[in-house]
C-alpha positions as a Python dict, from the first residue, in 0.01 Angstrom:
ca = {
    (1, 'M'): (0, 0, 0),
    (2, 'A'): (-25, -265, -272),
    (3, 'F'): (-350, -302, -461),
    (4, 'L'): (-516, -643, -462),
    (5, 'I'): (-639, -782, -789),
    (6, 'T'): (-1017, -804, -764),
    (7, 'P'): (-1148, -1159, -717),
    (8, 'G'): (-1275, -1306, -1040),
    (9, 'T'): (-1179, -1505, -1348),
    (10, 'Y'): (-917, -1357, -1581),
    (11, 'T'): (-760, -1457, -1909),
    (12, 'A'): (-387, -1498, -1855),
    (13, 'R'): (-71, -1651, -2001),
    (14, 'A'): (210, -1826, -1816),
    (15, 'V'): (538, -1638, -1853),
    (16, 'E'): (762, -1847, -1627),
    (17, 'S'): (751, -2184, -1452),
    (18, 'G'): (969, -2402, -1238),
    (19, 'L'): (987, -2680, -982),
    (20, 'G'): (1085, -2624, -621),
    (21, 'K'): (1014, -2722, -263),
    (22, 'T'): (775, -2588, -4),
    (23, 'Q'): (900, -2465, 336),
    (24, 'G'): (825, -2818, 455),
    (25, 'G'): (1046, -2967, 186),
    (26, 'K'): (765, -3108, -32),
    (27, 'P'): (788, -3076, -412),
    (28, 'Q'): (583, -2807, -582),
    (29, 'V'): (551, -2632, -916),
    (30, 'A'): (521, -2256, -956),
    (31, 'I'): (381, -2078, -1260),
    (32, 'R'): (392, -1702, -1296),
    (33, 'F'): (96, -1570, -1496),
    (34, 'Q'): (41, -1234, -1660),
    (35, 'I'): (-317, -1118, -1700),
    (36, 'T'): (-384, -1057, -2070),
    (37, 'Q'): (-752, -968, -2044),
    (38, 'D'): (-838, -604, -2112),
    (39, 'G'): (-929, -414, -1798),
    (40, 'D'): (-780, -266, -1482),
    (41, 'W'): (-553, -564, -1414),
    (42, 'K'): (-412, -623, -1764),
    (43, 'G'): (-36, -674, -1742),
    (44, 'Q'): (-37, -764, -1371),
    (45, 'Y'): (143, -1078, -1252),
    (46, 'L'): (38, -1349, -1008),
    (47, 'T'): (207, -1678, -922),
    (48, 'W'): (21, -2005, -881),
    (49, 'Y'): (167, -2291, -675),
    (50, 'G'): (74, -2654, -734),
    (51, 'S'): (137, -2949, -506),
    (52, 'F'): (207, -3313, -587),
    (53, 'T'): (42, -3469, -283),
    (54, 'D'): (-194, -3757, -356),
    (55, 'K'): (-492, -3528, -296),
    (56, 'A'): (-369, -3239, -515),
    (57, 'R'): (-180, -3421, -791),
    (58, 'E'): (-467, -3440, -1043),
    (59, 'I'): (-556, -3073, -993),
    (60, 'T'): (-191, -2980, -1048),
    (61, 'F'): (-166, -3187, -1366),
    (62, 'K'): (-486, -3028, -1501),
    (63, 'A'): (-354, -2680, -1423),
    (64, 'L'): (-24, -2756, -1597),
    (65, 'D'): (-215, -2888, -1898),
    (66, 'S'): (-441, -2581, -1904),
    (67, 'A'): (-131, -2361, -1913),
    (68, 'G'): (0, -2550, -2219),
    (69, 'W'): (224, -2825, -2077),
    (70, 'G'): (257, -3134, -2296),
    (71, 'G'): (244, -3376, -2004),
    (72, 'E'): (537, -3599, -2095),
    (73, 'S'): (779, -3533, -1810),
    (74, 'L'): (829, -3285, -1529),
    (75, 'R'): (1187, -3254, -1653),
    (76, 'D'): (1044, -3067, -1952),
    (77, 'L'): (793, -2796, -1869),
    (78, 'S'): (809, -2657, -2223),
    (79, 'G'): (477, -2566, -2369),
    (80, 'I'): (370, -2386, -2053),
    (81, 'G'): (274, -2040, -2173),
    (82, 'S'): (192, -2158, -2526),
    (83, 'C'): (-176, -2077, -2477),
    (84, 'E'): (-395, -1848, -2276),
    (85, 'C'): (-594, -1992, -1990),
    (86, 'A'): (-841, -1875, -1727),
    (87, 'I'): (-713, -1806, -1377),
    (88, 'V'): (-956, -1776, -1087),
    (89, 'V'): (-835, -1517, -838),
    (90, 'E'): (-954, -1514, -477),
    (91, 'H'): (-844, -1327, -166),
    (92, 'E'): (-708, -1508, 136),
    (93, 'A'): (-530, -1407, 454),
    (94, 'D'): (-157, -1472, 466),
    (95, 'R'): (34, -1585, 777),
    (96, 'E'): (33, -1230, 913),
    (97, 'G'): (-343, -1203, 862),
    (98, 'L'): (-319, -966, 565),
    (99, 'N'): (-534, -1027, 259),
    (100, 'R'): (-355, -1123, -60),
    (101, 'A'): (-466, -1215, -408),
    (102, 'R'): (-420, -1584, -483),
    (103, 'I'): (-478, -1795, -793),
    (104, 'R'): (-718, -2064, -676),
    (105, 'W'): (-773, -2246, -1009),
    (106, 'V'): (-613, -2261, -1351),
    (107, 'N'): (-857, -2370, -1623),
    (108, 'R'): (-875, -2406, -1998),
    (109, 'I'): (-1063, -2132, -2174),
    (110, 'G'): (-1400, -2253, -2294),
    (111, 'G'): (-1463, -2602, -2417),
    (112, 'L'): (-1632, -2892, -2254),
    (113, 'S'): (-1491, -3041, -1938),
    (114, 'V'): (-1604, -3389, -1834),
    (115, 'K'): (-1436, -3565, -1546),
    (116, 'D'): (-1464, -3914, -1697),
    (117, 'Q'): (-1549, -3922, -2069),
    (118, 'M'): (-1773, -4215, -2172),
    (119, 'S'): (-1640, -4467, -2422),
    (120, 'G'): (-1838, -4543, -2739),
    (121, 'S'): (-1977, -4865, -2593),
    (122, 'E'): (-2083, -4684, -2273),
    (123, 'V'): (-2269, -4427, -2484),
    (124, 'D'): (-2436, -4711, -2674),
    (125, 'D'): (-2545, -4874, -2346),
    (126, 'L'): (-2681, -4545, -2211),
    (127, 'D'): (-2865, -4478, -2537),
    (128, 'R'): (-3032, -4822, -2527),
    (129, 'Q'): (-3123, -4773, -2161),
    (130, 'L'): (-3284, -4430, -2213),
    (131, 'R'): (-3422, -4461, -2567),
    (132, 'G'): (-3780, -4531, -2451),
    (133, 'D'): (-3777, -4234, -2214),
    (134, 'M'): (-3633, -4008, -2485),
    (135, 'L'): (-3899, -4110, -2739),
    (136, 'A'): (-4177, -4064, -2483),
    (137, 'W'): (-4044, -3718, -2399),
    (138, 'K'): (-4023, -3624, -2767),
    (139, 'Q'): (-4382, -3736, -2834),
    (140, 'K'): (-4509, -3543, -2534),
    (141, 'K'): (-4323, -3224, -2630),
    (142, 'P'): (-4549, -3109, -2922),
    (143, 'R'): (-4862, -3164, -2710),
    (144, 'Q'): (-4717, -2952, -2431),
    (145, 'Q'): (-4633, -2678, -2682),
    (146, 'K'): (-4988, -2686, -2829),
    (147, 'R'): (-5144, -2683, -2481),
    (148, 'A'): (-4934, -2380, -2388),
    (149, 'E'): (-5052, -2198, -2702),
    (150, 'E'): (-5420, -2284, -2623),
    (151, 'N'): (-5384, -2151, -2269),
    (152, 'D'): (-5214, -1829, -2383),
    (153, 'D'): (-5341, -1562, -2144),
    (154, 'S'): (-5156, -1276, -2309),
    (155, 'F'): (-5344, -958, -2377),
    (156, 'E'): (-5312, -709, -2659),
    (157, 'F'): (-5344, -369, -2502),
    (158, 'G'): (-5128, -119, -2319),
    (159, 'A'): (-4757, -193, -2324),
    (160, 'N'): (-4824, -534, -2488),
    (161, 'S'): (-5014, -397, -2786),
    (162, 'G'): (-4708, -321, -2996),
    (163, 'G'): (-4863, 20, -3062),
    (164, 'D'): (-4837, 344, -2874),
    (165, 'G'): (-4986, 204, -2552),
    (166, 'F'): (-5332, 360, -2596),
}
């Protein structure tokens, strides 16, 4: 019996990639990943499949990018495997009803991810719009801190005394 990789997020590196077709004849990309993260599953391989349907296209492009693809042309998948990425493994039933490990997501490791980055002028507009609220919050902050210190109900005996508890 084959062992299933435990669901979770793993550091991995693409070792092979290619374009093909689904059973239904639709284009897809396949990337074979090797788990590089120390642990029980280090060295194990899993393949991720990406679709180019209207609904899945952006997710596929982001996964390719996370795996190191330069994004110029699908004719050139070089760069895939040039960096480590995070793969999210889940279990799902296959057509025969047996559980199998599947890569659900391919993500960059760390870093900030924003769906639609604001331009400089948009940041300026937001700053002008919220400046009054930010200043009011900042002025209120020290008073809240002082009030919390005045209402300090801590006690200095027993386990809180810093001594031997007696």
